[in-house]
KEGUGU-819074 format. One line per field, with one value per residue: x, y, z of N, C-alpha, C in turn. Coordinates in Angstrom, 1 decimal. Atoms other than C-alpha are relative to their C-alpha. Layout:
n.X <- [X | ...]
n.Y <- [Y | ...]
n.Z <- [Z | ...]
ca.X <- [X | ...]
ca.Y <- [Y | ...]
ca.Z <- [Z | ...]
c.X <- [X | ...]
c.Y <- [Y | ...]
c.Z <- [Z | ...]
This chain:
n.X <- [-0.9 | 0.7 | -0.1 | -0.1 | 0.6 | 1.5 | 0.3 | 0.6 | -0.8 | 0.8 | -0.4 | 1.1 | -0.5 | 0.2 | -1.1 | 0.6 | -0.6 | -1.1 | -0.2 | -1.4 | -0.5 | -1.3 | -0.1 | -0.3 | 0.6 | 0.2 | 1.4 | 0.3 | 0.7 | 0.6 | -0.4 | 1.1 | 0.0 | 0.4 | -1.0 | -0.3 | -1.3 | -0.3 | -0.8 | -0.4 | 0.8 | -0.2 | 1.3 | 0.3 | 1.4 | 0.3 | 1.4 | 0.3 | 0.0 | 0.8 | -0.8 | 0.0 | -1.0 | -1.4 | -0.8 | 0.6 | -0.7 | -0.9 | -0.2 | 1.2 | -0.2 | -0.9 | 0.7 | 0.9 | -0.8 | -0.6 | 1.1 | 0.4 | -1.1 | 0.0 | 1.1 | -0.3 | 0.4 | 0.4 | 0.2 | 1.2 | -0.1 | -0.5 | 1.2 | 0.2 | -1.1 | 0.2 | 1.2 | -0.5 | -0.8 | 0.9 | 0.8 | -0.9 | -0.5 | 1.2 | -0.2 | 1.1 | -0.5 | -1.4 | -0.5 | -1.1 | -0.7 | -1.1 | -0.9 | -0.8 | -0.5 | 0.6 | -0.8 | 0.7 | -1.0 | 0.2 | -0.8 | -0.7 | 0.9 | -0.5 | -0.6 | 1.0 | -0.6 | 0.9 | -0.6 | 1.0 | 0.0 | 0.7 | 0.8 | 0.5 | 1.5 | 0.6 | 1.4 | 0.4 | 1.4 | 0.4 | 1.3 | 0.3 | 0.9 | 1.3 | -0.2 | -0.2 | -1.3 | -0.6 | -1.2 | -0.8 | -1.1 | -1.1 | -1.2 | -1.0 | -0.5 | -1.1 | 0.1 | -0.9 | 0.5 | -0.9 | 0.5 | 0.4 | -0.7 | -1.4 | 0.0 | 0.3 | -1.0 | -1.4 | -0.3 | -0.5 | 0.7 | 0.9 | -0.2 | 1.0 | -0.2 | 0.9 | 1.0 | 0.8 | 1.4 | 0.7 | 1.5 | 0.9 | 1.4 | 1.0 | 1.2 | 1.0 | -0.3 | 0.5 | -0.9 | -1.3 | -1.0 | -1.3 | -1.3 | -0.6 | 0.8 | -0.3 | -1.4 | -0.1 | 0.6 | -0.8 | -1.1 | 0.3 | 0.1 | -1.4 | -0.7 | -0.3 | -0.1 | -1.3 | -0.1 | -1.1 | -1.0 | 0.0 | -1.2 | -0.3 | 1.1 | 1.0 | -0.4 | 0.3 | 1.5 | 0.5 | -0.5 | 0.7 | 1.4 | 0.1 | -0.3 | 1.2 | 1.1 | -0.4 | 1.1 | -0.2 | 0.8 | 1.4 | 0.6 | 0.1 | 1.1 | 1.3 | 0.3 | 0.5 | 1.3 | 1.0 | 0.3 | 0.7 | 1.3 | 0.7 | 0.2 | 1.2 | -0.2 | -0.7 | 0.9 | -0.8 | -1.4 | -1.0 | -1.1 | -1.2 | -1.1 | -1.3 | -1.0 | -1.3 | -0.6 | -1.4 | -0.9 | 0.2 | -0.1 | 1.3 | 1.0 | 1.2 | 1.0 | 1.4 | 1.0 | 1.4 | 0.9 | 1.4 | 1.0 | 1.0 | 1.3]
n.Y <- [-0.8 | -0.6 | 0.7 | -1.0 | 0.6 | -0.3 | -1.4 | -0.4 | -0.5 | -0.9 | -0.1 | 0.5 | 1.1 | 1.4 | 0.9 | 1.2 | 1.2 | -0.3 | 1.2 | 0.5 | 0.9 | 0.7 | 0.5 | 1.4 | 0.8 | 1.3 | 0.3 | 1.4 | 0.1 | 1.3 | 0.6 | 0.8 | 1.4 | -0.1 | -0.3 | -1.5 | -0.4 | -1.3 | -0.8 | -1.3 | -0.9 | -1.5 | -0.5 | -1.4 | -0.2 | -1.4 | -0.4 | -1.3 | -0.9 | -1.2 | -1.2 | -0.7 | 0.6 | -0.3 | 1.2 | 1.2 | 0.6 | 1.0 | 1.2 | 0.9 | 0.9 | 1.1 | 0.8 | 1.0 | 0.9 | 0.9 | 1.0 | 0.9 | 0.8 | 1.3 | 0.7 | 0.6 | -0.9 | 0.4 | -1.4 | -0.7 | -0.3 | -1.4 | -0.8 | -0.2 | -0.8 | -1.3 | -0.6 | -0.3 | -1.2 | -1.1 | -0.3 | -0.5 | -1.3 | -0.8 | -0.4 | 0.3 | 0.9 | 0.4 | 1.1 | 0.8 | 0.9 | 0.8 | 0.6 | 1.1 | 1.0 | 1.3 | 1.1 | 1.2 | 1.1 | 0.3 | 1.1 | -0.1 | 0.7 | 1.4 | 0.7 | -0.1 | -0.6 | -1.0 | -1.1 | -1.1 | -1.1 | -1.2 | -0.8 | -1.3 | 0.0 | -1.1 | 0.0 | -1.4 | -0.3 | -1.4 | -0.3 | -1.4 | -0.8 | 0.7 | 1.3 | 1.1 | 0.6 | 0.6 | 0.7 | 0.2 | 0.9 | -0.3 | 0.9 | -0.3 | 1.3 | 0.0 | 1.1 | -0.1 | -0.3 | 0.2 | -0.9 | 0.7 | -0.6 | 0.5 | 1.5 | 0.1 | -0.5 | 0.4 | 1.3 | 0.8 | -0.1 | -1.1 | -0.5 | 0.1 | -0.9 | 0.1 | -1.0 | 0.0 | -0.2 | -0.5 | 0.1 | -0.4 | 0.5 | -0.3 | 0.9 | -0.2 | 0.5 | 1.4 | 0.8 | 0.0 | 0.4 | 0.3 | -0.5 | 1.1 | 0.2 | -1.2 | 0.1 | 1.1 | -0.5 | -1.0 | 0.7 | 0.7 | -0.9 | -0.4 | 1.0 | 1.1 | -0.4 | 0.1 | 1.0 | -0.2 | 1.1 | 0.8 | 0.8 | -0.1 | 0.4 | -1.0 | -1.1 | 0.4 | 0.0 | -1.3 | -0.7 | 0.5 | -0.4 | -1.4 | 0.0 | 0.5 | -0.9 | -1.4 | -1.0 | -1.4 | -0.4 | -0.1 | 1.4 | 0.4 | -0.9 | 0.4 | 1.3 | -0.2 | -0.7 | 0.9 | 0.9 | -0.8 | -0.2 | 1.2 | 0.3 | -0.6 | -0.6 | -1.3 | -1.1 | -1.1 | 0.4 | -0.9 | 0.9 | -0.7 | 0.9 | -0.6 | 0.9 | -0.7 | 0.4 | 0.5 | -0.6 | -1.4 | -0.7 | -0.5 | 1.1 | 0.0 | -0.2 | 0.0 | -0.2 | 0.1 | 0.0 | 0.2 | 0.2 | 0.8 | -0.5]
n.Z <- [0.9 | 1.2 | 1.2 | 1.1 | 1.2 | 0.0 | 0.1 | 1.2 | 1.1 | 0.7 | 1.3 | 0.9 | 0.9 | -0.3 | 0.5 | 0.5 | -0.6 | -0.9 | -0.8 | -0.1 | 1.1 | -0.2 | -1.3 | 0.0 | -1.0 | 0.4 | 0.4 | 0.2 | 1.3 | 0.2 | 1.3 | 0.6 | -0.5 | -1.4 | -1.0 | -0.1 | 0.2 | -0.6 | 0.9 | -0.4 | 0.7 | -0.1 | 0.1 | 0.2 | -0.4 | 0.1 | -0.1 | 0.4 | -1.2 | 0.2 | 0.0 | -1.3 | -1.0 | 0.3 | 0.4 | -0.3 | -1.1 | 0.6 | -0.9 | 0.1 | 1.1 | -0.4 | -1.0 | 0.7 | 0.8 | -0.9 | -0.4 | 1.1 | 0.6 | -0.5 | 0.6 | 1.3 | 1.1 | 1.4 | 0.4 | -0.5 | -1.4 | -0.1 | -0.2 | -1.4 | -0.5 | 0.5 | -0.7 | -1.4 | 0.2 | 0.3 | -1.2 | -1.1 | 0.3 | 0.3 | 1.4 | 0.9 | 1.0 | -0.3 | 0.7 | -0.7 | 0.9 | -0.5 | 1.0 | -0.7 | 0.9 | -0.2 | 0.5 | 0.5 | 0.4 | 1.5 | 0.5 | 1.3 | 1.0 | 0.3 | -1.2 | -1.1 | -1.2 | -0.5 | -0.7 | -0.1 | 1.0 | -0.6 | 0.9 | -0.7 | 0.0 | -0.8 | -0.4 | -0.2 | -0.3 | 0.1 | -0.3 | 0.4 | -0.9 | 0.0 | -0.7 | 0.9 | -0.2 | 1.2 | -0.3 | 1.1 | -0.2 | 1.0 | 0.1 | 1.0 | 0.3 | 0.9 | 1.0 | 1.2 | 1.3 | 1.1 | 1.0 | 1.2 | 1.1 | 0.0 | 0.4 | 1.4 | 0.8 | -0.4 | 0.4 | -1.1 | -1.3 | -0.2 | -1.4 | -1.0 | -1.1 | -1.1 | 0.0 | -1.2 | 0.3 | -1.2 | 0.2 | -1.1 | 0.2 | -1.0 | 0.0 | -1.1 | -1.3 | -0.2 | 0.9 | -0.4 | 0.9 | -0.7 | 0.6 | 0.8 | 1.3 | 0.8 | 0.5 | 1.0 | 1.3 | 0.6 | 0.5 | 1.3 | 1.1 | 0.4 | 0.8 | -0.9 | -1.3 | -0.7 | -1.1 | -0.8 | 0.1 | 1.2 | 0.4 | 1.5 | 0.8 | -0.1 | 0.8 | 1.4 | 0.2 | 0.0 | 1.2 | 1.2 | -0.1 | 0.4 | 1.4 | 0.6 | -0.4 | 0.0 | -0.3 | -0.3 | -1.2 | 0.4 | 0.0 | -1.4 | -0.5 | 0.6 | -0.5 | -1.3 | 0.1 | 0.4 | -1.1 | -1.0 | 0.5 | 0.0 | -1.3 | -0.5 | -1.4 | 0.1 | 0.4 | 0.6 | -0.1 | 0.6 | 0.4 | 0.5 | 0.3 | 0.4 | 0.4 | -0.1 | 1.2 | -0.1 | 1.0 | -0.1 | -1.3 | -0.4 | -0.2 | 0.8 | -1.0 | 0.4 | -1.1 | 0.2 | -1.1 | 0.4 | -1.0 | 0.6 | -0.1]
ca.X <- [-23.8 | -24.8 | -25.5 | -24.2 | -25.5 | -29.1 | -28.8 | -30.5 | -28.9 | -30.1 | -28.5 | -31.6 | -29.8 | -31.3 | -28.5 | -29.4 | -26.8 | -24.5 | -22.9 | -19.8 | -17.7 | -14.8 | -15.6 | -14.1 | -16.0 | -16.4 | -19.5 | -21.1 | -22.2 | -24.6 | -23.3 | -25.5 | -24.5 | -25.9 | -22.6 | -21.3 | -18.3 | -16.8 | -15.5 | -13.8 | -16.4 | -16.1 | -19.3 | -20.8 | -24.0 | -25.8 | -29.1 | -30.9 | -30.6 | -33.2 | -32.1 | -32.9 | -30.4 | -26.7 | -25.4 | -26.3 | -25.2 | -22.2 | -21.8 | -25.3 | -24.3 | -21.5 | -23.8 | -26.3 | -23.6 | -21.9 | -25.2 | -25.9 | -22.4 | -23.1 | -26.2 | -26.1 | -26.2 | -28.3 | -28.9 | -32.4 | -31.2 | -29.7 | -33.3 | -33.6 | -30.3 | -31.1 | -34.5 | -32.8 | -30.3 | -33.1 | -35.2 | -32.2 | -31.2 | -34.8 | -34.2 | -36.6 | -34.3 | -31.0 | -28.7 | -26.2 | -23.6 | -21.2 | -18.2 | -16.3 | -14.2 | -16.0 | -14.2 | -15.4 | -13.4 | -12.9 | -11.7 | -9.2 | -10.9 | -8.7 | -6.7 | -9.7 | -7.4 | -9.3 | -8.2 | -10.1 | -10.9 | -11.8 | -14.4 | -15.2 | -18.9 | -21.3 | -24.7 | -26.5 | -29.8 | -31.7 | -34.8 | -36.3 | -38.5 | -41.6 | -40.2 | -39.7 | -36.8 | -34.4 | -31.7 | -28.7 | -26.3 | -22.9 | -20.1 | -16.8 | -15.7 | -12.2 | -12.1 | -10.0 | -10.9 | -9.3 | -9.5 | -11.5 | -9.8 | -6.3 | -7.2 | -8.5 | -5.5 | -2.6 | -0.9 | 0.5 | -1.8 | -4.0 | -3.6 | -5.6 | -6.0 | -7.5 | -10.8 | -13.2 | -17.0 | -18.9 | -22.6 | -25.2 | -28.7 | -31.8 | -34.8 | -37.8 | -37.5 | -39.4 | -36.7 | -33.1 | -30.0 | -26.9 | -23.5 | -22.3 | -25.0 | -24.4 | -20.6 | -21.0 | -23.3 | -21.0 | -18.0 | -19.8 | -20.0 | -16.2 | -13.7 | -12.6 | -12.9 | -9.9 | -8.6 | -6.4 | -4.6 | -3.6 | -1.3 | 0.1 | -2.9 | -5.2 | -3.2 | -3.4 | -7.2 | -7.8 | -5.5 | -7.3 | -10.7 | -10.1 | -8.7 | -11.9 | -14.1 | -12.8 | -14.8 | -14.6 | -15.8 | -18.9 | -19.5 | -19.0 | -21.4 | -24.1 | -23.9 | -24.3 | -27.2 | -29.0 | -28.8 | -29.9 | -32.8 | -33.8 | -33.7 | -37.2 | -35.9 | -33.8 | -35.8 | -33.0 | -29.3 | -26.1 | -23.2 | -19.6 | -16.8 | -13.2 | -10.5 | -6.9 | -5.4 | -2.1 | -0.9 | -2.2 | -1.6 | -5.3 | -8.4 | -11.3 | -14.6 | -18.4 | -21.4 | -25.1 | -27.9 | -31.5 | -34.7 | -37.2 | -40.8]
ca.Y <- [86.2 | 88.4 | 86.6 | 88.8 | 86.4 | 87.1 | 90.8 | 92.8 | 93.5 | 96.5 | 95.8 | 94.2 | 91.1 | 87.6 | 85.1 | 82.1 | 79.7 | 80.0 | 77.3 | 75.2 | 73.3 | 70.9 | 69.4 | 65.9 | 63.2 | 59.4 | 58.0 | 54.6 | 53.7 | 50.7 | 48.4 | 46.4 | 43.1 | 44.3 | 45.0 | 48.5 | 50.4 | 53.2 | 56.0 | 59.3 | 61.9 | 65.6 | 67.5 | 70.8 | 72.0 | 75.3 | 77.0 | 80.1 | 83.2 | 86.0 | 89.5 | 90.6 | 88.2 | 89.1 | 85.5 | 81.9 | 79.5 | 77.6 | 75.3 | 73.9 | 72.4 | 70.4 | 69.3 | 67.7 | 66.2 | 64.7 | 63.1 | 61.7 | 60.3 | 57.2 | 56.3 | 54.0 | 56.2 | 55.2 | 58.4 | 59.1 | 59.2 | 62.6 | 64.0 | 63.5 | 65.0 | 68.0 | 68.5 | 68.5 | 71.2 | 73.4 | 73.1 | 73.7 | 76.8 | 78.1 | 78.2 | 78.0 | 75.9 | 74.1 | 71.6 | 68.9 | 67.1 | 64.3 | 63.4 | 60.2 | 57.5 | 54.2 | 50.9 | 47.9 | 44.6 | 44.0 | 40.8 | 40.9 | 39.7 | 36.5 | 35.7 | 36.6 | 38.1 | 40.5 | 44.0 | 47.1 | 49.8 | 53.3 | 55.5 | 59.2 | 59.3 | 61.8 | 62.0 | 65.4 | 66.5 | 69.7 | 71.1 | 74.2 | 76.9 | 74.9 | 71.9 | 69.9 | 67.4 | 66.3 | 63.7 | 63.5 | 60.5 | 61.1 | 58.9 | 59.5 | 56.4 | 56.0 | 54.0 | 53.4 | 54.9 | 54.0 | 56.5 | 55.1 | 57.5 | 56.5 | 52.8 | 53.5 | 55.3 | 53.6 | 50.5 | 49.3 | 50.5 | 53.2 | 55.7 | 55.1 | 57.1 | 57.1 | 58.9 | 59.8 | 59.5 | 61.6 | 60.9 | 62.5 | 60.9 | 62.0 | 59.8 | 59.6 | 58.9 | 55.6 | 54.3 | 53.4 | 53.0 | 51.2 | 52.7 | 49.3 | 49.1 | 52.7 | 52.2 | 48.9 | 50.5 | 53.4 | 51.1 | 49.1 | 52.2 | 52.6 | 50.9 | 48.9 | 49.2 | 49.8 | 47.4 | 47.7 | 44.4 | 42.9 | 40.0 | 39.5 | 37.6 | 40.3 | 43.0 | 41.2 | 40.9 | 44.6 | 45.8 | 43.7 | 44.6 | 48.3 | 47.7 | 45.8 | 48.6 | 52.0 | 55.0 | 58.8 | 60.7 | 61.4 | 57.6 | 57.1 | 60.0 | 58.8 | 55.2 | 56.4 | 58.8 | 56.0 | 53.7 | 56.4 | 57.2 | 53.6 | 53.4 | 54.0 | 54.9 | 57.9 | 61.1 | 63.5 | 63.0 | 64.8 | 63.1 | 64.3 | 62.5 | 63.7 | 61.8 | 62.8 | 62.6 | 60.6 | 62.4 | 65.9 | 68.4 | 68.8 | 66.7 | 65.7 | 66.5 | 65.9 | 66.8 | 66.2 | 67.0 | 65.9 | 66.0 | 63.2 | 64.2]
ca.Z <- [-145.4 | -148.3 | -151.5 | -154.3 | -157.0 | -156.0 | -156.2 | -158.9 | -162.3 | -164.3 | -167.7 | -169.2 | -170.6 | -170.3 | -170.5 | -172.6 | -171.1 | -168.0 | -166.0 | -165.7 | -168.2 | -168.3 | -164.9 | -164.5 | -162.8 | -162.9 | -164.6 | -164.6 | -168.1 | -168.6 | -171.4 | -173.8 | -172.2 | -168.8 | -167.2 | -166.2 | -167.3 | -165.2 | -167.4 | -166.9 | -167.9 | -168.7 | -168.1 | -169.2 | -167.5 | -168.1 | -167.4 | -168.5 | -166.2 | -166.1 | -166.6 | -163.0 | -161.4 | -161.3 | -161.4 | -161.1 | -158.3 | -159.7 | -156.7 | -157.2 | -160.5 | -158.9 | -156.0 | -158.5 | -160.7 | -157.7 | -156.6 | -160.1 | -160.9 | -158.8 | -160.9 | -163.9 | -167.1 | -170.1 | -172.2 | -170.9 | -167.3 | -168.1 | -168.1 | -164.3 | -163.6 | -165.8 | -164.2 | -160.8 | -162.0 | -163.4 | -160.2 | -157.9 | -159.8 | -160.4 | -164.1 | -167.1 | -169.4 | -169.3 | -170.9 | -169.8 | -171.7 | -170.7 | -172.9 | -172.2 | -173.8 | -174.1 | -174.5 | -176.5 | -176.6 | -180.3 | -181.9 | -184.8 | -188.0 | -188.5 | -185.4 | -183.2 | -180.6 | -178.4 | -177.2 | -176.0 | -178.6 | -177.4 | -178.9 | -178.0 | -177.0 | -175.5 | -173.8 | -174.1 | -172.7 | -173.5 | -171.8 | -173.4 | -171.8 | -172.8 | -170.9 | -174.0 | -173.6 | -176.3 | -175.9 | -178.2 | -178.4 | -180.0 | -181.2 | -183.0 | -184.8 | -186.3 | -189.5 | -192.7 | -196.1 | -199.4 | -202.3 | -205.3 | -207.7 | -206.6 | -207.0 | -210.5 | -211.8 | -210.0 | -211.2 | -207.9 | -205.1 | -203.7 | -200.9 | -197.8 | -194.6 | -191.2 | -191.0 | -188.2 | -188.6 | -186.1 | -185.6 | -183.4 | -183.1 | -181.3 | -180.4 | -178.1 | -174.4 | -174.8 | -177.3 | -176.8 | -179.0 | -177.6 | -178.1 | -179.4 | -182.1 | -183.3 | -183.5 | -185.3 | -187.9 | -188.5 | -188.9 | -191.6 | -193.7 | -194.0 | -196.3 | -193.3 | -189.5 | -187.2 | -184.6 | -181.6 | -182.1 | -185.4 | -186.3 | -189.8 | -191.0 | -189.7 | -191.4 | -194.7 | -194.2 | -193.4 | -196.2 | -198.8 | -197.4 | -197.8 | -201.3 | -202.2 | -200.7 | -201.8 | -200.6 | -200.8 | -197.7 | -199.8 | -200.1 | -196.4 | -195.5 | -197.9 | -196.6 | -193.0 | -193.9 | -195.7 | -192.7 | -190.3 | -192.5 | -192.5 | -188.7 | -187.3 | -183.8 | -185.0 | -185.3 | -186.1 | -186.9 | -187.8 | -189.6 | -190.3 | -191.9 | -192.0 | -193.8 | -192.8 | -196.2 | -196.5 | -199.7 | -198.9 | -196.1 | -195.6 | -194.8 | -197.0 | -195.2 | -195.6 | -193.5 | -193.3 | -190.9 | -191.2 | -189.2 | -190.1 | -190.8]
c.X <- [-0.7 | 0.3 | 0.0 | -0.7 | -1.5 | -0.3 | -0.5 | 1.0 | -0.9 | 0.4 | -0.9 | 0.4 | -0.4 | 1.1 | -0.6 | 0.6 | 1.2 | 0.1 | 1.4 | 0.3 | 1.3 | 0.1 | 0.2 | -0.7 | -0.2 | -1.4 | -0.1 | -0.9 | -0.5 | 0.3 | -1.2 | -0.1 | -0.3 | 1.1 | 0.3 | 1.4 | 0.2 | 0.9 | 0.3 | -0.8 | 0.4 | -1.4 | -0.1 | -1.5 | -0.3 | -1.5 | -0.2 | 0.0 | -0.8 | 0.8 | 0.1 | 0.9 | 1.4 | 0.7 | -0.8 | 0.9 | 0.9 | 0.1 | -1.1 | 0.1 | 0.8 | -0.7 | -0.9 | 0.9 | 0.7 | -1.0 | -0.2 | 1.1 | 0.0 | -1.2 | 0.4 | -0.5 | -0.4 | -0.3 | -1.2 | 0.1 | 0.5 | -1.2 | -0.2 | 1.0 | -0.2 | -1.2 | 0.4 | 0.8 | -0.9 | -0.8 | 0.9 | 0.4 | -1.2 | 0.0 | -1.2 | 0.5 | 1.4 | 0.5 | 1.2 | 0.6 | 1.2 | 0.8 | 0.9 | 0.6 | -0.6 | 0.8 | -0.8 | 1.1 | -0.3 | 0.9 | 0.6 | -0.7 | 0.5 | 0.5 | -1.0 | 0.5 | -0.8 | 0.8 | -1.0 | 0.3 | -0.8 | -0.7 | -0.4 | -1.5 | -0.5 | -1.5 | -0.3 | -1.5 | -0.3 | -1.4 | -0.3 | -1.0 | -1.4 | 0.0 | 0.0 | 1.4 | 0.5 | 1.3 | 0.8 | 1.2 | 1.0 | 1.1 | 1.0 | 0.7 | 1.2 | 0.0 | 1.1 | -0.9 | 1.1 | -0.6 | -0.3 | 0.8 | 1.5 | 0.1 | -0.1 | 1.2 | 1.4 | 0.2 | 0.4 | -0.7 | -0.9 | 0.3 | -1.2 | 0.3 | -1.0 | -1.0 | -0.8 | -1.4 | -0.7 | -1.5 | -0.7 | -1.4 | -0.9 | -1.2 | -0.8 | 0.5 | -0.3 | 0.9 | 1.4 | 0.9 | 1.3 | 1.2 | 0.6 | -0.6 | 0.3 | 1.4 | 0.1 | -0.6 | 0.9 | 1.3 | -0.3 | -0.1 | 1.4 | 0.6 | 0.4 | 0.0 | 1.5 | 0.0 | 1.2 | 1.2 | -0.1 | 1.3 | 0.1 | -1.2 | -1.2 | 0.3 | -0.2 | -1.5 | -0.5 | 0.5 | -0.8 | -1.5 | -0.2 | 0.2 | -1.3 | -1.2 | 0.4 | -1.2 | 0.6 | -0.7 | -1.5 | -0.7 | -0.3 | -1.2 | -1.3 | -0.4 | -0.6 | -1.4 | -1.1 | -0.4 | -0.7 | -1.4 | -0.9 | -0.3 | -1.2 | 0.1 | 0.5 | -1.0 | 0.8 | 1.5 | 0.9 | 1.2 | 1.2 | 1.0 | 1.2 | 1.1 | 1.4 | 0.9 | 1.5 | 0.9 | -0.3 | 0.2 | -1.3 | -0.9 | -1.1 | -1.2 | -1.4 | -0.9 | -1.4 | -0.8 | -1.4 | -0.9 | -1.1 | -1.4 | -0.9]
c.Y <- [0.5 | -0.8 | 0.9 | -0.5 | 0.3 | 1.4 | 0.4 | 0.4 | 0.9 | 0.2 | -0.5 | -1.1 | -1.3 | -0.8 | -1.4 | -1.3 | 0.5 | -1.2 | -0.3 | -0.9 | -0.6 | -0.5 | -1.5 | -0.8 | -1.4 | -0.3 | -1.5 | -0.2 | -1.5 | -0.5 | -0.8 | -1.4 | 0.0 | 0.2 | 1.5 | 0.3 | 1.4 | 0.8 | 1.3 | 1.0 | 1.4 | 0.6 | 1.5 | 0.1 | 1.5 | 0.1 | 1.4 | 0.9 | 1.3 | 1.2 | 0.7 | -0.7 | 0.2 | -1.2 | -1.2 | -0.6 | -1.2 | -1.3 | -1.0 | -1.0 | -1.2 | -0.9 | -1.1 | -1.0 | -1.0 | -1.1 | -1.0 | -0.9 | -1.4 | -0.8 | -0.6 | 1.0 | -0.8 | 1.4 | 0.7 | 0.4 | 1.4 | 0.9 | 0.3 | 0.9 | 1.5 | 0.7 | 0.4 | 1.3 | 1.2 | 0.4 | 0.6 | 1.4 | 1.0 | 0.6 | -0.4 | -1.1 | -0.4 | -1.1 | -0.6 | -0.9 | -0.7 | -0.5 | -1.0 | -0.9 | -1.4 | -1.1 | -1.2 | -1.0 | -0.4 | -1.1 | 0.3 | -0.9 | -1.5 | -0.7 | -0.1 | 0.4 | 1.2 | 1.1 | 1.1 | 1.1 | 1.1 | 0.8 | 1.3 | 0.0 | 1.2 | -0.3 | 1.5 | 0.0 | 1.5 | 0.1 | 1.4 | 0.7 | -0.6 | -1.4 | -1.2 | -0.6 | -0.6 | -0.6 | -0.2 | -1.0 | 0.2 | -1.0 | 0.5 | -1.3 | 0.1 | -1.2 | 0.2 | 0.3 | -0.2 | 0.8 | -0.8 | 0.5 | -0.5 | -1.4 | -0.1 | 0.3 | -0.5 | -1.5 | -1.0 | 0.2 | 1.2 | 0.6 | -0.1 | 0.9 | -0.4 | 1.1 | -0.1 | 0.3 | 0.4 | 0.0 | 0.4 | -0.4 | 0.5 | -0.9 | 0.2 | -0.7 | -1.5 | -1.0 | 0.0 | -0.6 | -0.3 | 0.6 | -1.1 | -0.1 | 1.2 | -0.1 | -1.1 | 0.4 | 1.0 | -0.7 | -0.8 | 0.9 | 0.5 | -1.0 | -1.2 | 0.6 | 0.1 | -1.0 | 0.4 | -0.9 | -0.7 | -0.8 | 0.1 | -0.4 | 1.0 | 1.2 | -0.2 | 0.1 | 1.5 | 0.8 | -0.3 | 0.4 | 1.4 | 0.1 | -0.4 | 1.0 | 1.4 | 1.0 | 1.4 | 0.3 | 0.2 | -1.4 | -0.4 | 0.7 | -0.5 | -1.4 | 0.2 | 0.7 | -1.0 | -0.9 | 0.7 | 0.3 | -1.2 | -0.5 | 0.7 | 0.7 | 1.4 | 1.0 | 1.2 | -0.4 | 1.0 | -0.9 | 0.9 | -1.0 | 0.8 | -1.0 | 0.8 | -0.5 | -0.4 | 0.6 | 1.5 | 0.6 | 0.6 | -1.2 | 0.1 | -0.1 | 0.0 | 0.1 | 0.0 | 0.1 | -0.1 | -0.2 | -0.8 | 0.6 | -1.0]
c.Z <- [-1.2 | -1.2 | -1.2 | -1.3 | -0.1 | 0.0 | -1.4 | -1.0 | -0.9 | -1.5 | -1.1 | -1.0 | 0.6 | -0.5 | -0.3 | 0.7 | 0.9 | 0.9 | 0.1 | -1.1 | 0.4 | 1.5 | -0.1 | 1.1 | -0.5 | -0.3 | -0.1 | -1.2 | -0.1 | -1.4 | -0.5 | 0.6 | 1.5 | 1.1 | -0.1 | -0.4 | 0.7 | -0.9 | 0.6 | -0.9 | 0.1 | -0.3 | -0.2 | 0.4 | 0.0 | 0.2 | -0.5 | 1.3 | -0.4 | 0.2 | 1.4 | 1.0 | -0.5 | -0.4 | 0.4 | 1.2 | -0.5 | 0.8 | -0.1 | -1.2 | 0.5 | 1.0 | -0.7 | -0.7 | 0.9 | 0.5 | -1.1 | -0.5 | 0.5 | -0.6 | -1.3 | -1.1 | -1.3 | -0.6 | 0.6 | 1.5 | 0.2 | 0.3 | 1.5 | 0.6 | -0.4 | 0.7 | 1.4 | 0.0 | -0.2 | 1.2 | 1.0 | -0.3 | -0.4 | -1.4 | -0.9 | -1.0 | 0.4 | -0.9 | 0.7 | -1.0 | 0.7 | -1.2 | 0.7 | -1.1 | 0.4 | -0.6 | -0.3 | -0.3 | -1.4 | -0.4 | -1.4 | -1.0 | -0.3 | 1.2 | 1.2 | 1.4 | 0.4 | 0.7 | 0.0 | -1.0 | 0.6 | -1.0 | 0.8 | -0.1 | 0.8 | 0.2 | 0.2 | 0.2 | -0.1 | 0.5 | -0.3 | 1.0 | 0.0 | 0.6 | -0.9 | 0.2 | -1.3 | 0.5 | -1.3 | 0.4 | -1.1 | 0.1 | -1.0 | -0.2 | -1.0 | -1.0 | -1.1 | -1.2 | -1.0 | -1.2 | -1.3 | -1.2 | -0.1 | -0.4 | -1.5 | -0.9 | 0.3 | -0.4 | 1.2 | 1.4 | 0.0 | 1.3 | 0.9 | 1.2 | 1.1 | -0.1 | 1.3 | -0.5 | 1.3 | -0.3 | 1.3 | -0.3 | 1.1 | -0.2 | 1.2 | 1.3 | 0.1 | -0.8 | 0.6 | -1.1 | 0.8 | -0.7 | -1.0 | -1.3 | -0.9 | -0.6 | -1.1 | -1.4 | -0.7 | -0.6 | -1.3 | -1.2 | -0.6 | -1.0 | 0.8 | 1.4 | 0.5 | 1.1 | 0.9 | -0.1 | -1.3 | -0.2 | -1.5 | -0.8 | 0.0 | -0.9 | -1.4 | -0.3 | -0.1 | -1.2 | -1.2 | 0.1 | -0.4 | -1.5 | -0.8 | 0.2 | 0.0 | 0.2 | 0.2 | 1.3 | -0.4 | 0.0 | 1.4 | 0.6 | -0.5 | 0.6 | 1.5 | 0.0 | -0.4 | 1.2 | 1.2 | -0.4 | 0.1 | 1.5 | 0.6 | 1.3 | -0.1 | -0.6 | -0.6 | 0.1 | -0.7 | -0.2 | -0.6 | -0.2 | -0.4 | -0.2 | 0.1 | -1.1 | 0.2 | -1.1 | -0.1 | 1.4 | 0.4 | 0.1 | -1.1 | 1.0 | -0.6 | 1.2 | -0.4 | 1.3 | -0.5 | 1.2 | -0.8 | 0.2 | 0.8]
């Protein structure tokens, strides 16, 4: 049968990225404790397309992803999958990203009752035209922040809110950062972590912990930045903190991106 995608195109436009997005598939994620977790992943895969080709072969993305979904995923495993996609589509560059919810059993601070807590995470790999590979690990961590200004001026309390700290880190293939460790580090920079299950004694603890540890989004951002700067494994990072204000109809927001020398 005639392959229209392989026919010539005369518009003289190289396409930087073309592929598929929002494809659902199960993934096997390797946990820090050597066990696996099956997650529902959402993938986006793309390659470059030279100006002389009318289209890429969309089905080939799905073929490779279907093959790779049964393999254990540590971030660097994405490189092999991406290399296979680039080879199969005869491309010069490409990128692959998996988004998924990762569950960690988390104990309440006082009662020690355990319940799963979910975190939005992502693995992303990029191979450029010079065949340089870059891996990006991403997490979104929900936390509590308490306003220092409100605490200072109020006689009876201070407003607090749920916030989300989004972090993306990049590091060498020879290194590895576990999701559990990155999430724990991020949580330590907030006024207080969040928990799925809290009894009354736990609620008292987290309320007082936030009161004793007031932070603006600027404080949270700076604390995360300092810890990432101090981590020798991290080569590049991006941090974003958004606090969903409880006394305003808007959010407070802060952002920082750095590449280490």
